[in-house]
PANUPA-448495 format. One record per residue (C-alpha): residue number from 1; residue in one letter; chain; x, y, z. Coordinates in pm, 1 decimal. Layout:
N
  lumro  tiza  lodo         x         y         z
    NUM     A     A         X         Y         Z
...
end
This chain:
169
  lumro  tiza  lodo         x         y         z
      1     M     A    1241.9   -1303.1    -512.5
      2     S     A    1215.2   -1026.8    -729.0
      3     K     A    1030.0   -1162.6   -1021.3
      4     S     A     823.8   -1359.3    -796.0
      5     V     A     688.3   -1048.3    -644.3
      6     Q     A     715.5    -851.2    -929.1
      7     S     A     439.3   -1104.5   -1076.1
      8     H     A     262.7   -1103.2    -818.9
      9     P     A    -129.4   -1028.0    -967.0
     10     E     A    -127.5    -762.5    -723.8
     11     F     A     154.4    -586.9    -796.7
     12     R     A      69.2    -326.9   -1028.5
     13     E     A    -202.7    -211.6    -767.8
     14     A     A     109.5    -217.6    -472.6
     15     V     A     319.6      42.1    -743.0
     16     K     A      57.0     263.4    -806.8
     17     A     A     -49.9     307.4    -453.7
     18     L     A     288.2     377.1    -321.1
     19     I     A     354.4     620.5    -640.2
     20     H     A      62.7     816.4    -502.6
     21     E     A     152.6     816.6    -165.6
     22     I     A     481.6     911.0    -240.0
     23     D     A     328.4    1266.3    -462.7
     24     I     A     488.8    1187.9    -765.6
     25     P     A     454.8    1419.8    -983.9
     26     A     A     335.7    1278.9   -1285.2
     27     H     A     614.5    1376.3   -1536.4
     28     I     A     882.2    1299.0   -1283.5
     29     E     A     689.8     944.4   -1248.8
     30     R     A     698.6     916.0   -1627.8
     31     D     A    1078.6     947.5   -1604.3
     32     I     A    1155.7     708.0   -1304.0
     33     R     A     879.6     475.4   -1327.8
     34     H     A    1136.6     199.5   -1456.0
     35     M     A    1319.2     264.0   -1137.0
     36     V     A    1109.6     225.6    -893.3
     37     D     A     946.8    -132.3   -1019.5
     38     P     A    1267.6    -289.9    -917.5
     39     G     A    1382.3    -119.3    -617.0
     40     L     A    1059.6      39.1    -380.0
     41     G     A     777.0    -147.2    -542.8
     42     R     A     955.4    -518.4    -447.7
     43     L     A    1095.0    -385.7    -129.5
     44     L     A     756.1    -292.8     -84.0
     45     M     A     526.6    -588.4    -174.9
     46     E     A     831.4    -793.5     -32.6
     47     W     A     772.9    -639.7     275.6
     48     W     A     363.4    -710.4     253.9
     49     T     A     421.5   -1048.0     132.7
     50     A     A     559.6   -1146.3     461.9
     51     Q     A     311.1    -981.6     715.7
     52     D     A      85.5   -1159.6     500.8
     53     R     A     202.5   -1444.8     604.1
     54     A     A     175.7   -1368.6     924.3
     55     D     A    -186.8   -1204.0     920.9
     56     A     A    -231.9   -1059.3     582.8
     57     D     A    -566.9    -880.0     767.6
     58     F     A    -467.2    -630.0    1068.6
     59     I     A     -86.5    -503.5    1162.7
     60     R     A      17.1    -392.8    1434.8
     61     D     A     212.3     -69.1    1466.1
     62     P     A     653.1    -173.7    1488.8
     63     L     A     669.1     143.6    1593.8
     64     D     A     453.1     179.0    1914.0
     65     D     A     590.4     -19.1    2177.2
     66     G     A     376.2      90.7    2396.8
     67     D     A     146.4    -234.8    2635.5
     68     D     A    -150.5    -155.6    2375.2
     69     P     A     -30.5     -11.8    2031.8
     70     A     A    -251.0      16.9    1753.7
     71     W     A    -341.7    -212.3    1479.9
     72     Y     A    -443.8    -243.1    1153.9
     73     R     A    -656.7    -278.5     928.4
     74     T     A    -424.4    -425.5     573.9
     75     D     A    -776.5    -622.0     404.6
     76     G     A    -867.3    -342.9     229.1
     77     W     A   -1273.2    -377.1     389.3
     78     P     A   -1411.6    -602.8     149.2
     79     N     A   -1753.2    -579.8     356.6
     80     M     A   -1790.3    -227.5     217.2
     81     G     A   -1774.2    -355.2    -133.5
     82     G     A   -1765.0    -219.6    -431.5
     83     G     A   -1630.0    -543.2    -607.7
     84     E     A   -1269.2    -626.6    -613.3
     85     D     A   -1068.2    -353.1    -811.3
     86     A     A   -1233.0    -186.7    -479.3
     87     V     A   -1113.5    -390.9    -214.0
     88     L     A    -720.0    -447.5    -367.0
     89     R     A    -772.6     -59.1    -437.8
     90     R     A    -798.4      14.5     -80.8
     91     K     A    -586.2    -259.0      54.1
     92     W     A    -268.5    -132.7    -152.7
     93     E     A    -323.6     204.1     -46.7
     94     Q     A    -329.7     177.3     323.0
     95     R     A     -65.5     -36.6     293.6
     96     A     A     149.0     227.0     106.6
     97     R     A       2.7     541.1     335.4
     98     L     A     139.1     260.1     631.9
     99     W     A     467.5     170.5     513.5
    100     M     A     519.4     552.1     435.7
    101     R     A     443.5     672.5     748.7
    102     W     A     711.7     407.7     866.2
    103     H     A     903.3     460.4     618.1
    104     G     A     874.7     742.5     473.0
    105     D     A    1180.5     943.4     540.2
    106     D     A    1406.6     675.0     416.2
    107     V     A    1200.4     597.4     104.4
    108     L     A    1181.5     962.3      36.0
    109     H     A    1563.6     933.9      20.5
    110     V     A    1519.4     697.8    -247.7
    111     V     A    1336.8     877.7    -460.6
    112     D     A    1507.3    1194.8    -456.4
    113     W     A    1804.1     960.0    -547.4
    114     L     A    1665.0     837.2    -801.7
    115     I     A    1566.0    1195.7    -911.9
    116     W     A    1891.8    1313.7    -923.9
    117     S     A    2106.7    1056.3   -1136.4
    118     L     A    1859.3     971.3   -1347.9
    119     R     A    1839.4    1394.6   -1413.5
    120     V     A    2268.6    1378.2   -1381.3
    121     G     A    2285.2    1039.2   -1616.7
    122     Q     A    2472.5     824.4   -1339.1
    123     G     A    2612.1     587.8   -1446.6
    124     W     A    2452.4     251.1   -1216.5
    125     L     A    2121.9     347.3   -1446.6
    126     H     A    2301.9     180.1   -1782.9
    127     D     A    2435.4    -139.5   -1565.4
    128     L     A    2091.3    -310.4   -1654.8
    129     N     A    2003.1    -730.8   -1512.2
    130     E     A    1843.1    -946.3   -1783.0
    131     A     A    1521.1    -806.0   -1744.2
    132     D     A    1655.6    -502.3   -1887.8
    133     E     A    1618.4    -292.8   -1505.9
    134     P     A    1861.5    -130.5   -1268.3
    135     T     A    2115.4    -444.1   -1114.3
    136     V     A    2167.6    -186.0    -849.9
    137     L     A    1826.5    -159.7    -678.2
    138     A     A    1695.4    -523.3    -804.1
    139     E     A    1972.4    -648.6    -640.7
    140     A     A    1916.6    -454.7    -307.7
    141     A     A    1792.8    -708.6     -74.5
    142     T     A    1634.3    -486.2     188.5
    143     L     A    1517.5     -93.3     227.8
    144     D     A    1817.6     -40.5     446.9
    145     D     A    1995.0    -135.0     109.5
    146     L     A    1834.7     116.2     -55.9
    147     V     A    1860.3     388.3     147.0
    148     D     A    2272.7     376.3     258.4
    149     L     A    2275.8     331.1    -191.0
    150     A     A    2100.0     635.1    -222.3
    151     T     A    2298.1     807.1     122.4
    152     E     A    2660.2     675.3    -103.8
    153     G     A    2509.5     873.2    -458.6
    154     L     A    2391.5    1203.9    -326.4
    155     R     A    2698.2    1199.6     -91.0
    156     H     A    2854.0    1389.4    -338.8
    157     R     A    2614.5    1660.0    -563.3
    158     P     A    2642.2    1959.7    -482.7
    159     A     A    2490.4    2172.7    -138.8
    160     S     A    2322.0    2387.5    -457.2
    161     E     A    2158.5    2031.1    -569.9
    162     S     A    1789.4    1976.4    -460.3
    163     P     A    1583.4    1698.7    -578.8
    164     D     A    1272.1    1770.5    -786.1
    165     R     A    1027.4    1547.5    -620.1
    166     Q     A     754.1    1805.9    -586.5
    167     G     A     833.3    1913.1    -941.8
    168     A     A     941.0    2355.1    -811.9
    169     R     A    1282.6    2452.9    -967.8
end
């Protein structure tokens, strides 16, 4: 499945929106980009691809158990104009924003692990698949799988070591 979503014509725009929403500084994004694509980027795309099979235009808030749940438009508002590029950008900005709203703590935990793993040179970074992607990220089937890997990977990190997500140290 990973190859099919990573070759999706909207994959680059989806990952760009996700990285913007996570607020990864450029100097860190350059270093971990190869880890975002096969892990978080792929899972974001798979999640929305599954949602699109149900409804490509709107999504019900999955965390709202009320009788009148919130609904969100996710089609990029083509009626606002601006051409295909503008619609695609708005679509993935909204989708990344919503995914982070619903899964943000987990995503940030995984990002912290990616940054720390790169900083200390963890061995799993060198175990690559045929596409030159870290195998552990490419094989994660769900966001929960990545969270479990991040939790285990950060378990032995010294308390004084804090990830540098915001670029300040």
